[in-house]
C-alpha positions as CSV (number, residue, x, y, z in Angstrom):
1,M,118.3,29.6,238.8
2,F,117.3,30.2,235.1
3,N,117.1,26.4,234.4
4,K,114.6,26.1,237.3
5,L,112.6,29.1,236.0
6,A,112.5,27.4,232.6
7,A,111.4,24.1,234.1
8,L,108.7,26.0,236.1
9,A,107.4,27.7,232.9
10,T,107.3,24.6,230.8
11,G,106.3,22.0,233.5
12,R,103.9,24.1,235.6
13,R,102.7,26.7,233.1
14,K,99.0,26.4,233.9
15,L,99.8,26.9,237.6
16,V,101.9,30.0,236.8
17,L,99.2,31.5,234.6
18,V,96.4,30.8,237.1
19,L,98.4,32.3,240.0
20,S,99.3,35.3,237.8
21,L,95.7,35.9,236.9
22,L,94.7,35.6,240.6
23,F,97.5,38.1,241.5
24,C,96.2,40.6,238.9
25,V,92.6,40.3,240.2
26,V,93.7,40.8,243.9
27,A,96.3,43.5,243.1
28,G,93.9,45.2,240.8
29,G,91.2,45.4,243.4
30,L,93.6,46.6,246.0
31,G,95.2,49.2,243.8
32,A,92.0,50.5,242.2
33,S,91.4,53.0,245.0
34,V,95.0,54.2,245.3
35,N,94.4,57.5,243.5
36,S,92.1,58.9,246.2
37,E,94.7,58.1,248.8
38,L,97.7,59.9,247.2
39,S,98.8,63.5,247.9
40,A,99.8,66.3,245.6
41,G,102.5,67.9,247.9
42,G,105.6,66.5,249.4
43,Y,108.1,69.3,248.9
44,D,108.6,70.3,252.5
45,V,111.6,69.0,254.4
46,P,110.7,67.1,257.6
47,G,112.6,68.5,260.6
48,A,113.7,71.7,258.8
49,Q,113.4,75.1,260.6
50,S,110.5,76.1,258.4
51,T,108.6,72.9,259.1
52,Q,109.2,73.2,262.8
53,A,108.0,76.8,262.8
54,N,104.8,75.7,261.0
55,D,104.2,73.0,263.6
56,I,104.6,75.6,266.4
57,L,102.2,78.1,264.7
58,S,99.6,75.4,264.2
59,K,99.7,73.8,267.7
60,R,100.3,76.9,269.9
61,F,98.7,79.7,267.9
62,G,96.1,77.9,265.8
63,T,97.4,79.6,262.6
64,G,100.0,79.3,259.9
65,E,100.9,80.4,256.4
66,P,97.7,81.0,254.5
67,N,97.1,77.9,252.4
68,L,93.6,79.0,251.1
69,V,92.7,82.3,249.5
70,L,89.3,83.4,248.4
71,L,89.4,86.0,245.7
72,V,86.1,88.0,246.2
73,T,85.0,90.3,243.4
74,T,82.1,92.6,243.0
75,P,81.1,95.3,240.5
76,K,80.0,97.5,243.4
77,G,83.4,98.0,244.8
78,V,84.8,96.4,247.9
79,D,84.3,99.5,250.1
80,E,80.5,99.8,249.4
81,A,78.5,99.3,252.6
82,D,76.7,96.1,251.5
83,T,80.0,94.6,250.3
84,V,81.7,95.4,253.6
85,R,78.8,93.7,255.5
86,N,78.7,90.7,253.3
87,G,82.5,90.3,253.1
88,T,82.7,90.4,256.8
89,E,80.0,87.7,257.1
90,L,81.7,85.6,254.5
91,T,85.0,85.8,256.4
92,N,83.3,84.8,259.7
93,K,81.4,82.0,258.1
94,L,84.6,80.6,256.6
95,A,86.3,80.9,260.0
96,A,83.5,78.8,261.5
97,E,84.0,76.0,259.0
98,S,85.4,72.7,260.3
99,G,89.1,72.5,259.8
100,V,89.7,76.2,259.5
101,Q,92.0,77.4,262.2
102,E,91.9,81.0,261.1
103,A,90.3,83.2,258.5
104,V,90.9,87.0,258.0
105,S,90.2,89.3,255.2
106,Y,90.3,92.9,253.9
107,W,87.2,93.6,255.8
108,T,88.2,92.1,259.1
109,L,91.7,93.5,259.2
110,G,90.7,97.2,259.1
111,Q,90.5,97.3,255.3
112,A,94.2,96.8,254.8
113,P,95.2,98.2,251.4
114,S,97.4,95.3,250.6
115,L,94.4,93.0,250.6
116,R,92.5,95.1,248.1
117,G,92.9,95.0,244.3
118,E,94.2,98.0,242.5
119,K,90.8,98.6,240.9
120,A,89.0,98.2,244.2
121,D,86.7,95.6,242.7
122,S,88.3,92.6,244.5
123,A,89.6,91.8,247.9
124,L,91.1,88.8,249.6
125,V,90.0,86.4,252.3
126,L,93.0,84.4,253.7
127,A,92.6,81.2,255.7
128,H,94.7,78.5,257.2
129,L,93.3,75.0,257.1
130,K,94.8,72.7,259.7
131,G,96.4,69.3,259.4
132,N,98.7,67.7,256.9
133,E,98.2,67.9,253.1
134,D,95.7,65.0,253.1
135,E,93.7,66.5,255.9
136,V,93.7,69.9,254.3
137,G,92.4,68.4,251.1
138,K,89.5,66.8,253.0
139,H,88.6,70.0,254.8
140,L,88.6,71.9,251.5
141,D,86.3,69.3,249.9
142,K,83.8,70.1,252.6
143,I,84.2,73.9,252.4
144,R,84.1,74.4,248.6
145,P,80.3,73.6,248.1
146,H,79.4,76.3,250.6
147,F,81.1,79.1,248.7
148,K,81.8,78.0,245.1
149,D,78.6,79.6,243.8
150,G,79.4,82.9,245.6
151,Y,78.0,84.6,248.7
152,Q,75.3,87.2,248.9
153,G,76.0,88.5,245.4
154,L,79.8,88.3,245.8
155,K,81.8,86.2,243.3
156,V,84.1,83.8,245.1
157,Q,87.1,82.1,243.5
158,F,89.4,79.6,245.3
159,G,93.2,79.8,245.2
160,G,96.2,79.1,247.3
161,R,98.2,75.9,248.0
162,A,95.3,73.9,249.2
163,E,93.2,74.5,246.1
164,A,96.2,74.0,243.8
165,Y,97.0,70.6,245.3
166,R,93.3,69.6,245.0
167,E,93.3,70.6,241.3
168,M,96.7,68.8,240.7
169,N,95.1,65.5,242.0
170,E,92.2,65.9,239.6
171,Q,94.4,66.9,236.7
172,T,96.7,64.0,237.2
173,Q,93.8,61.5,237.0
174,K,92.6,63.1,233.8
175,D,96.1,63.2,232.3
176,L,96.7,59.5,233.0
177,M,93.4,58.5,231.3
178,L,94.2,60.7,228.2
179,A,97.8,59.5,227.9
180,E,96.9,55.9,228.2
181,S,94.1,56.2,225.6
182,L,96.5,57.8,223.2
183,V,99.7,55.8,223.7
184,L,98.3,52.2,224.0
185,P,96.9,51.9,220.4
186,I,100.0,53.5,218.9
187,L,102.3,51.2,220.9
188,L,100.3,48.1,219.7
189,I,100.6,49.2,216.1
190,L,104.4,49.8,216.4
191,L,104.9,46.5,218.2
192,V,103.0,44.6,215.5
193,F,105.4,46.1,212.9
194,I,108.5,45.5,215.1
195,F,107.6,41.9,215.8
196,R,106.1,41.4,212.4
197,G,103.2,39.6,214.1
198,V,100.1,40.2,216.2
199,I,100.5,37.6,219.0
200,A,104.1,38.4,219.8
201,A,103.2,42.1,219.9
202,L,100.5,41.6,222.6
203,L,103.0,40.1,225.0
204,P,105.0,43.3,225.9
205,L,101.7,45.1,226.6
206,A,100.6,42.3,228.8
207,L,103.8,42.5,230.9
208,G,103.5,46.2,231.2
209,V,100.0,46.0,232.4
210,V,100.9,43.4,235.0
211,A,103.8,45.6,236.3
212,I,101.5,48.6,236.6
213,I,98.8,46.6,238.4
214,G,101.3,45.2,240.9
215,T,102.9,48.6,241.6
216,L,99.5,50.2,242.2
217,A,98.8,47.6,244.8
218,V,102.2,48.3,246.5
219,L,101.5,52.0,246.5
220,R,98.1,51.4,248.1
221,L,99.7,49.4,250.9
222,L,102.4,52.1,251.3
223,V,99.9,54.9,251.9
224,E,99.0,53.2,255.1
225,V,102.4,53.8,256.6
226,A,103.9,56.7,254.5
227,D,102.9,59.7,252.4
228,V,103.0,59.0,248.7
229,S,102.8,61.6,245.9
230,V,100.1,61.4,243.3
231,F,102.7,61.9,240.6
232,A,104.1,58.5,241.3
233,M,101.2,57.3,239.2
234,N,102.7,58.9,236.1
235,L,106.0,57.1,236.6
236,T,104.2,53.9,237.4
237,T,102.4,54.0,234.0
238,G,105.4,55.3,232.0
239,L,108.0,53.0,233.4
240,G,105.7,50.0,233.7
241,L,104.9,50.1,230.0
242,G,108.5,51.0,229.0
243,L,110.2,48.3,231.0
244,G,107.5,45.7,230.1
245,I,108.2,46.4,226.5
246,D,111.9,46.5,226.9
247,Y,112.3,43.2,228.7
248,S,109.7,41.3,226.8
249,L,111.2,42.6,223.5
250,F,114.5,40.9,224.2
251,V,113.1,37.6,225.6
252,V,110.4,37.2,222.9
253,S,112.8,38.0,220.1
254,R,115.3,35.5,221.4
255,Y,112.6,32.8,221.8
256,R,111.4,33.3,218.2
257,E,115.0,33.2,217.0
258,E,115.6,29.9,218.7
259,L,112.4,28.5,217.2
260,G,113.7,29.6,213.8
261,K,116.9,27.6,214.4
262,G,114.8,24.5,214.9
263,A,114.8,24.3,218.7
264,T,111.8,22.8,220.5
265,V,109.5,25.1,222.5
266,N,111.1,23.9,225.8
267,D,114.6,24.4,224.6
268,A,113.9,27.8,223.1
269,I,112.5,29.0,226.5
270,A,115.4,27.6,228.4
271,T,117.9,29.3,226.1
272,S,116.0,32.5,226.2
273,L,116.1,32.6,230.0
274,R,119.7,31.7,230.2
275,T,120.7,34.5,227.8
276,A,118.2,37.3,227.4
277,G,116.5,36.5,230.8
278,R,119.8,36.8,232.6
279,T,120.5,40.1,231.0
280,V,117.1,41.3,231.9
281,L,117.7,40.5,235.6
282,Y,121.0,42.4,235.7
283,S,119.5,45.3,233.8
284,A,116.7,45.5,236.2
285,I,119.1,45.7,239.1
286,T,120.9,48.6,237.5
287,V,117.6,50.6,237.1
288,A,116.5,49.8,240.7
289,L,119.8,50.9,242.1
290,S,119.7,54.2,240.3
291,L,116.1,54.8,241.5
292,S,117.0,53.9,245.1
293,A,119.1,57.0,245.3
294,L,115.9,59.0,245.5
295,L,115.3,57.4,248.9
296,L,118.1,59.4,250.4
297,F,116.1,62.6,250.1
298,P,113.6,63.4,252.9
299,M,110.9,65.0,250.8
300,Y,108.2,62.4,250.1
301,F,107.7,63.8,246.5
302,L,111.1,62.3,245.5
303,R,110.8,59.2,247.7
304,S,107.5,58.4,246.1
305,F,109.2,58.0,242.7
306,A,111.6,55.6,244.2
307,Y,108.7,53.6,245.8
308,A,106.9,53.4,242.4
309,G,110.0,53.0,240.3
310,I,111.6,50.1,242.3
311,A,108.2,48.3,242.5
312,V,107.7,48.7,238.7
313,V,111.2,47.4,237.9
314,A,110.7,44.4,240.2
315,F,107.3,43.5,238.7
316,A,108.5,44.0,235.2
317,A,111.6,41.8,235.7
318,L,109.6,39.1,237.6
319,S,107.0,39.1,234.8
320,A,109.6,38.7,232.2
321,L,111.3,35.8,234.0
322,V,108.2,33.9,235.3
323,L,105.0,35.0,233.6
324,L,106.4,35.5,230.1
325,P,108.1,32.1,229.8
326,A,104.8,30.5,230.9
327,L,102.9,32.4,228.3
328,L,105.4,31.3,225.7
329,A,105.1,27.7,226.8
330,A,101.3,28.0,226.4
331,I,101.5,29.7,223.0
332,G,104.3,27.5,221.7
333,L,104.7,27.6,218.0
334,R,101.7,29.8,217.6
335,I,103.9,32.7,218.6
336,N,104.3,33.2,214.8
337,K,100.6,33.0,214.0
338,W,99.2,36.0,212.2
339,S,102.7,36.9,211.3
340,W,104.2,37.8,208.0
341,K,107.5,36.8,206.4
342,R,110.4,38.1,208.4
343,K,113.4,39.7,206.8
344,K,116.0,37.4,205.3
345,T,119.1,37.2,207.4
346,K,122.2,38.9,206.0
347,P,125.9,38.7,206.9
348,V,126.6,40.7,210.0
349,E,129.3,42.7,208.1
350,S,126.6,44.2,205.9
351,G,124.4,45.4,208.8
352,F,123.9,49.1,209.4
353,W,125.2,49.1,213.0
354,H,128.3,47.0,212.1
355,R,129.1,49.5,209.3
356,L,128.6,52.4,211.6
357,A,130.9,51.0,214.2
358,I,133.6,50.3,211.7
359,L,133.3,53.9,210.3
360,V,133.5,55.3,213.8
361,M,136.5,53.2,214.8
362,R,138.4,54.2,211.7
363,R,138.3,57.9,212.9
364,P,137.5,57.6,216.6
365,V,138.9,61.0,217.7
366,P,137.1,63.3,215.3
367,M,133.9,61.3,215.5
368,A,133.8,61.4,219.3
369,T,134.9,65.0,219.4
370,A,132.1,66.1,217.1
371,V,129.4,64.2,219.1
372,I,130.7,65.5,222.5
373,A,130.8,69.0,221.1
374,V,127.1,68.7,220.0
375,L,126.0,67.3,223.3
376,L,127.8,70.0,225.3
377,L,126.4,72.7,223.1
378,L,122.9,71.3,223.5
379,G,123.5,71.1,227.3
380,S,124.9,74.7,227.6
381,P,121.5,76.3,228.6
382,F,121.6,74.3,231.8
383,L,124.3,76.6,233.1
384,G,121.6,79.3,233.4
385,I,119.1,77.2,235.4
386,K,117.0,78.8,238.1
387,L,115.0,76.8,240.6
388,N,111.7,77.1,242.4
389,L,109.0,75.0,243.9
390,A,105.7,73.8,242.5
391,D,102.8,76.2,242.8
392,E,99.6,77.2,241.1
393,R,101.4,78.2,237.9
394,T,102.3,74.6,237.1
395,L,98.6,74.0,236.5
396,P,96.8,74.8,233.2
397,A,96.1,78.5,232.7
398,D,92.3,77.9,233.0
399,A,92.6,76.2,236.4
400,E,90.9,78.2,239.1
401,A,93.9,78.3,241.4
402,H,96.0,79.5,238.5
403,R,93.6,82.2,237.5
404,V,93.5,83.5,241.1
405,S,97.3,83.4,241.2
406,T,97.4,85.5,238.0
407,V,95.1,88.1,239.6
408,L,97.2,88.3,242.7
409,T,100.3,88.9,240.7
410,H,98.9,91.7,238.5
411,D,96.4,93.4,240.9
412,Y,98.0,93.1,244.3
413,S,101.3,94.8,245.1
414,A,102.3,93.0,248.3
415,R,102.9,89.2,248.7
416,E,100.2,88.5,251.2
417,M,100.1,84.9,250.3
418,E,103.9,84.4,250.8
419,P,104.6,85.9,254.3
420,L,107.6,85.0,256.3
421,L,106.2,83.9,259.7
422,V,108.6,84.6,262.5
423,V,107.6,82.5,265.6
424,A,109.1,82.6,269.1
425,D,110.7,79.2,269.7
426,K,109.4,77.4,272.8
427,S,108.1,80.0,275.3
428,G,110.7,82.7,275.0
429,A,108.5,85.7,274.2
430,P,105.8,86.3,276.9
431,R,103.3,88.9,276.0
432,S,104.5,91.2,278.8
433,R,107.7,91.9,276.8
434,T,105.8,94.2,274.4
435,A,108.7,96.7,274.3
436,D,111.0,94.0,273.0
437,I,108.4,92.9,270.4
438,D,107.9,96.5,269.3
439,A,111.7,97.0,268.8
440,Y,112.1,93.7,267.0
441,A,109.2,94.4,264.6
442,K,110.7,97.8,263.8
443,R,114.0,96.2,263.1
444,L,112.4,93.6,260.7
445,S,110.4,96.2,258.9
446,G,113.6,98.2,258.1
447,L,115.1,95.2,256.2
448,K,115.4,95.5,252.5
449,N,112.5,94.2,250.5
450,V,110.1,94.1,253.4
451,S,106.7,95.6,252.6
452,R,105.1,95.4,256.1
453,V,105.5,93.7,259.4
454,D,102.4,92.8,261.6
455,G,102.6,91.7,265.2
456,L,101.1,91.9,268.6
457,T,102.1,95.5,269.0
458,G,100.8,96.8,265.7
459,S,101.9,97.2,262.0
460,Y,105.3,98.5,260.8
461,T,106.9,99.8,257.6
462,D,110.4,101.1,256.9
463,G,111.4,100.9,260.6
464,R,108.4,102.7,262.0
465,K,105.0,101.9,263.4
466,I,102.2,102.8,261.0
467,A,99.2,101.4,262.9
468,P,98.7,100.8,266.6
469,A,97.6,97.5,268.1
470,S,94.0,96.7,267.8
471,V,91.7,93.7,268.6
472,F,92.9,92.1,265.4
473,N,96.5,92.0,266.6
474,Q,95.6,89.6,269.4
475,R,95.9,86.8,266.8
476,Y,99.7,87.2,267.2
477,A,99.8,86.1,270.8
478,A,99.4,83.0,272.8
479,K,99.6,82.6,276.6
480,D,103.4,82.4,276.6
481,G,104.5,83.4,273.1
482,T,104.2,85.5,270.0
483,W,104.8,85.5,266.3
484,L,105.1,88.2,263.6
485,S,104.1,88.3,259.9
486,V,106.7,89.7,257.5
487,I,105.2,90.6,254.2
488,P,107.8,90.7,251.4
489,S,107.8,92.9,248.3
490,V,109.8,90.4,246.2
491,G,109.1,86.8,245.0
492,S,110.0,83.9,247.3
493,Y,112.2,82.2,244.7
494,S,114.1,85.2,243.6
495,D,117.6,86.0,244.7
496,E,116.2,89.0,246.6
497,G,113.6,86.8,248.3
498,Q,116.2,84.3,249.4
499,D,118.4,87.1,250.7
500,L,115.5,88.3,252.8
501,V,115.2,84.8,254.4
502,R,118.8,85.1,255.4
503,D,118.4,88.6,256.7
504,V,115.3,87.7,258.8
505,R,116.9,84.6,260.2
506,T,120.1,86.4,261.2
507,A,118.4,89.6,262.5
508,K,119.0,90.3,266.1
509,A,116.0,89.0,268.1
510,P,115.1,89.4,271.8
511,F,114.1,85.7,271.9
512,D,114.8,82.5,270.0
513,V,112.9,82.4,266.7
514,K,112.2,80.1,263.8
515,V,111.0,81.3,260.4
516,A,108.4,79.6,258.2
517,G,106.8,80.5,254.9
518,T,107.2,79.8,251.2
519,A,110.6,81.5,250.9
520,P,112.1,79.8,254.0
521,A,110.7,76.5,252.9
522,F,112.4,76.9,249.5
523,R,115.7,77.7,251.2
524,D,115.4,74.6,253.4
525,T,114.5,72.5,250.4
526,M,117.5,73.7,248.5
527,D,119.8,73.1,251.5
528,S,118.4,69.6,251.8
529,L,118.8,68.8,248.1
530,T,122.4,70.1,247.9
531,G,123.3,68.4,251.1
532,R,122.0,65.0,250.1
533,M,122.9,65.1,246.4
534,P,126.6,64.1,246.8
535,Y,125.5,60.9,248.7
536,S,122.9,60.2,246.0
537,L,125.4,60.5,243.2
538,L,127.9,58.4,245.1
539,L,125.4,55.6,245.6
540,I,124.6,55.6,241.9
541,A,128.3,55.7,240.9
542,V,129.5,53.0,243.3
543,S,126.6,50.6,242.7
544,T,126.9,51.0,238.9
545,F,130.7,50.5,239.1
546,I,130.3,47.3,241.2
547,L,127.6,45.8,239.0
548,L,129.4,46.5,235.7
549,F,132.7,45.2,237.2
550,L,131.0,42.0,238.1
551,L,129.7,41.8,234.5
552,T,132.8,42.7,232.6
553,G,135.8,42.2,235.0
554,S,137.0,45.6,233.9
555,V,137.6,48.8,235.9
556,L,137.6,50.9,232.8
557,M,134.2,49.8,231.4
558,P,132.2,51.0,234.5
559,V,134.0,54.4,234.4
560,K,133.3,54.7,230.7
561,A,129.7,53.8,231.2
562,I,129.2,56.4,233.9
563,V,131.0,59.2,232.0
564,L,129.1,58.5,228.7
565,N,125.8,58.3,230.5
566,L,126.4,61.7,232.0
567,L,127.3,63.0,228.6
568,S,124.1,61.6,227.2
569,L,122.1,63.6,229.8
570,T,123.6,66.9,228.9
571,A,121.3,67.5,226.0
572,T,118.3,66.5,228.2
573,F,119.2,69.0,230.9
574,G,119.9,71.7,228.3
575,A,116.5,71.2,226.7
576,M,114.9,71.3,230.1
577,V,116.0,74.9,230.6
578,W,115.8,76.0,227.0
579,I,112.1,74.9,226.7
580,F,110.6,75.0,230.2
581,Q,112.5,77.9,231.7
582,E,113.1,80.1,228.6
583,G,109.9,79.2,226.8
584,H,111.0,77.9,223.4
585,L,109.0,75.3,221.4
586,Q,105.8,75.7,223.4
587,W,103.9,74.8,220.2
588,L,105.5,71.4,220.4
589,T,105.2,70.6,224.1
590,G,101.7,72.1,224.7
591,D,101.0,75.4,226.3
592,F,102.3,76.1,229.9
593,T,103.1,79.1,232.0
594,L,106.6,80.3,232.3
595,T,107.6,80.6,236.0
596,G,111.2,81.8,235.4
597,G,112.6,78.5,236.8
598,I,112.4,74.8,237.1
599,V,110.8,72.9,240.0
600,A,113.9,72.1,242.1
601,T,113.1,68.4,242.6
602,T,112.6,67.7,238.9
603,P,116.3,67.6,237.7
604,I,117.2,65.1,240.5
605,M,114.2,62.9,239.7
606,L,114.9,63.1,235.9
607,F,118.6,62.3,236.5
608,C,118.0,59.1,238.5
609,V,115.3,57.7,236.2
610,A,117.2,58.6,233.0
611,F,120.5,57.3,234.3
612,G,118.9,54.0,235.2
613,L,117.3,53.6,231.8
614,S,120.6,54.4,230.1
615,M,122.4,51.8,232.2
616,D,119.7,49.3,231.2
617,Y,120.9,49.5,227.6
618,E,124.5,49.6,228.6
619,V,124.2,46.2,230.2
620,F,122.7,44.7,227.0
621,L,125.5,46.1,224.8
622,L,128.4,45.3,227.1
623,S,127.4,41.8,227.8
624,R,127.4,41.0,224.0
625,I,130.7,42.8,223.3
626,K,132.3,41.0,226.2
627,E,131.1,37.6,224.9
628,E,132.6,38.3,221.5
629,Y,135.9,39.6,223.0
630,D,136.2,36.5,225.2
631,A,135.7,34.3,222.1
632,T,138.0,36.1,219.6
633,G,140.3,38.5,221.5
634,D,139.7,41.0,218.7
635,N,138.6,44.3,220.2
636,T,137.5,46.0,217.0
637,R,135.6,42.9,215.8
638,S,133.9,42.4,219.2
639,V,132.7,46.0,219.3
640,A,131.3,46.0,215.8
641,W,129.7,42.6,216.2
642,G,128.2,43.5,219.6
643,L,126.8,46.8,218.3
644,E,125.3,45.0,215.3
645,R,123.7,42.3,217.4
646,T,122.1,44.8,219.8
647,G,121.8,48.1,217.9
648,G,118.6,47.5,216.0
649,L,116.7,46.0,219.0
650,V,117.9,48.6,221.5
651,T,116.9,51.4,219.1
652,A,113.5,49.8,218.6
653,A,113.1,49.5,222.4
654,A,114.2,53.1,222.9
655,V,111.7,54.4,220.4
656,L,108.9,52.6,222.1
657,V,110.0,53.8,225.6
658,A,110.4,57.3,224.3
659,L,106.9,57.2,222.9
660,V,105.5,56.2,226.3
661,F,107.2,59.1,228.0
662,L,106.3,61.5,225.3
663,S,102.6,60.8,226.2
664,F,103.3,62.9,229.3
665,L,103.2,65.9,227.1
666,V,99.4,65.8,227.2
667,S,99.6,66.5,231.0
668,G,98.4,69.8,232.2
669,I,101.1,69.8,234.9
670,T,104.2,71.6,233.6
671,Y,106.8,69.5,235.4
672,M,105.2,66.3,234.2
673,K,105.6,67.6,230.6
674,L,109.2,68.3,231.5
675,L,109.7,64.8,232.9
676,G,108.2,63.1,229.9
677,L,110.1,65.1,227.3
678,G,113.3,64.8,229.3
679,L,113.2,61.0,229.6
680,A,112.3,60.6,226.0
681,L,115.3,62.7,224.9
682,A,117.6,60.9,227.3
683,V,116.6,57.5,226.0
684,L,116.9,58.5,222.3
685,M,120.2,60.2,222.8
686,D,121.6,57.3,224.6
687,A,120.4,54.7,222.1
688,T,121.8,56.6,219.1
689,L,124.6,59.1,219.6
690,V,126.1,57.5,222.7
691,R,125.7,53.8,221.8
692,G,126.3,54.3,218.1
693,V,129.3,56.7,218.2
694,L,130.8,57.4,221.6
695,V,130.9,53.7,222.8
696,P,132.7,52.3,219.7
697,A,135.0,55.4,219.6
698,F,136.0,55.0,223.2
699,M,136.5,51.3,223.0
700,R,138.6,51.6,219.9
701,L,140.9,54.1,221.6
702,A,141.2,52.0,224.8
703,G,142.0,48.8,222.9
704,R,143.0,45.9,225.1
705,F,142.8,48.1,228.2
706,N,139.0,48.0,227.9
707,W,139.1,44.7,229.9
708,W,142.0,45.5,232.2
709,A,141.8,45.3,236.0
710,P,144.4,45.3,238.7
711,A,145.6,41.8,239.6
712,P,143.7,41.7,243.0
713,L,140.4,42.8,241.4
714,A,141.0,40.4,238.4
715,R,141.3,37.5,240.9
716,L,138.2,38.7,242.7
717,H,136.3,38.7,239.4
718,Q,137.4,35.2,238.7
719,R,135.8,34.1,242.0
720,I,132.6,36.1,242.0
721,G,132.2,37.7,238.6
722,L,129.3,37.1,236.3
723,K,131.2,35.0,233.7
724,E,129.9,33.2,230.7
725,G,130.5,29.8,232.2
726,D,128.5,30.5,235.4
727,G,125.9,32.7,234.0
728,A,127.0,35.9,232.3
729,P,124.7,37.0,229.6
730,A,125.7,35.0,226.6
731,D,123.5,36.7,224.0
732,V,121.3,39.6,223.5
733,P,118.7,38.3,221.2
734,G,116.3,39.7,218.7
735,S,115.6,40.5,215.1
736,A,118.6,42.9,215.0
737,A,120.8,40.9,217.3
738,A,120.5,37.2,216.4
739,Q,123.1,35.4,214.6
740,D,122.9,32.1,212.7
741,T,125.2,29.7,210.9
742,D,124.7,29.0,207.3
743,Q,125.6,25.9,205.4
744,S,129.1,27.0,204.8
745,G,129.7,27.8,208.5
746,Q,129.7,31.5,208.0
747,R,128.2,33.5,210.9
748,T,125.3,35.7,209.8
749,G,122.9,38.2,211.4
750,T,119.8,40.0,210.5
751,G,121.7,43.1,209.3
752,H,119.6,45.9,210.6
């Protein structure tokens, strides 16, 4: 296959380049509008009880959990006669807007105290916009111009989930433009220094851009058949640039090295594809397999990262194996134009990574113990992790939805925006059963941490009725059913809030019920995540084991790789909690609002992406060590040589990839900051402490058992394994990895 790719690149390079350019034009035009088609939500679990209850509320009762709140303020006071009249008109006008199923307020609900601020200078209008998240956003876009400048002297501010998602979409687009404008010039400068030349440095960026363009086109097609999160754009940019740099770094370095040995352009391309190109392919498979685990989760927020990630990996690998060789064939010997003198090669034994490997292998137990202790210590804050879902607080503090949320937290005692909505399932609660509804409402209002219960028969607190039914209570009834609103006094994500979900769902009811709301949705999300997580981890472990077994023929190497990759992530997950939950180092990461927890989907997303990137580097290193061991049979020598020939290049690639992900810190969305910093830490930890210390220490202790496999598996590997003779990666090239032969026959390397 790789010989055919080389022949295509050298013999049909003009055709490849023209088709690639045509692809970029078409894909670029197709993907240019993808931003406007993406959604900011995706945390709800399809088919969960809370989701079913929301559907019943919307279709049968024309209502649902308030997803839009208007914070109305006036210096006159909310009970002044003009304010009451204007507030009522505002509520009725909002209710008449297209897409609004229901709108109620302090003034239309009998001046309910919980809907008035403590200083009586503000009150709430609560509305439910119908449709899915995309439809809600379109409705809001039409509504905002009618009220954003206020109403009859009343100041109006928008909040709630609908407004938060709208602002997240806008913020993401701004963040991407800012991150790209900052990171691209820095990347180019670093690539020039790493490649010691201008033309070679431009190629990785070109591949990254092609991978991004292709992925945007895929996402644009996907939105026609599935929901896709807007945050997939961030991963598309970060992973596209990162993998484009990664893969081209190895192929271009190998190509330049072959030219330096006197090879022709065609031979240099062929050798580069057979060696570095083959390793790129297997590395891409490992990353794609790790990302595919996100497809097992039902929330489209997580699935969107799999869509984008797998597409990026595919386009990056395809570009490295097809487009890049054609570019090299067109550039030829000019690859070194505008370059300066490269470092003189030195004996491999004098290289930094070789010396480090030897040092570690002389004292493997204390060296490994020290690094493991450091990683576990850095990871210890993860034991105190608390989880929640994304809300207005993940936005910048000056965002309108965030400001409204802050006012609600400080000036309003009840959680009016986070009710538990108890809806009769099917048609089990006819209106004639008012006595049953009354008794059930009293029972719910007596539960711990319930502020108030509203229903068809009135309002209730502490197990007793506090207000009789009025015309406003008719909203809780349909022709053959009813629903109740349970206002909690505790946060939805707190332990008390989750206990309340359990109590409401298990409370004796006179009819079958389903419970919706923020707290129940969080409970359903956590149940879904914990239920699917074992299968996700199993998929990653099994696929990684199989691929590394085919590469090495060993059963120990895949297990070692999985364990060490997990260790490399401990520091990342500890930092995630220490910084973004406990609030340390905000001066470094940029200001954000502490929510007391981490968005529940973020650790899973971070794990799958980081694990895939770590395995990417594992394949490069193991392929080189295996080649040396097959040639010499000397375990210590093969580890030291393999690390020397890959260490410098892998570290350079890791620094560049980390820089790309660190650009996420400019994001105004808290969990995108977390994702960027987490991935950067994971890549750097893996490329330094794990590859530099733990890998040589482990392989020194395992000795010849590194390459052991039971006889049946050994025979299987002989038949289907990725061996040197039939295509195993023969070399991992580059300025830090290349070896040469001097006039005396001594093997030499660059000696990073």
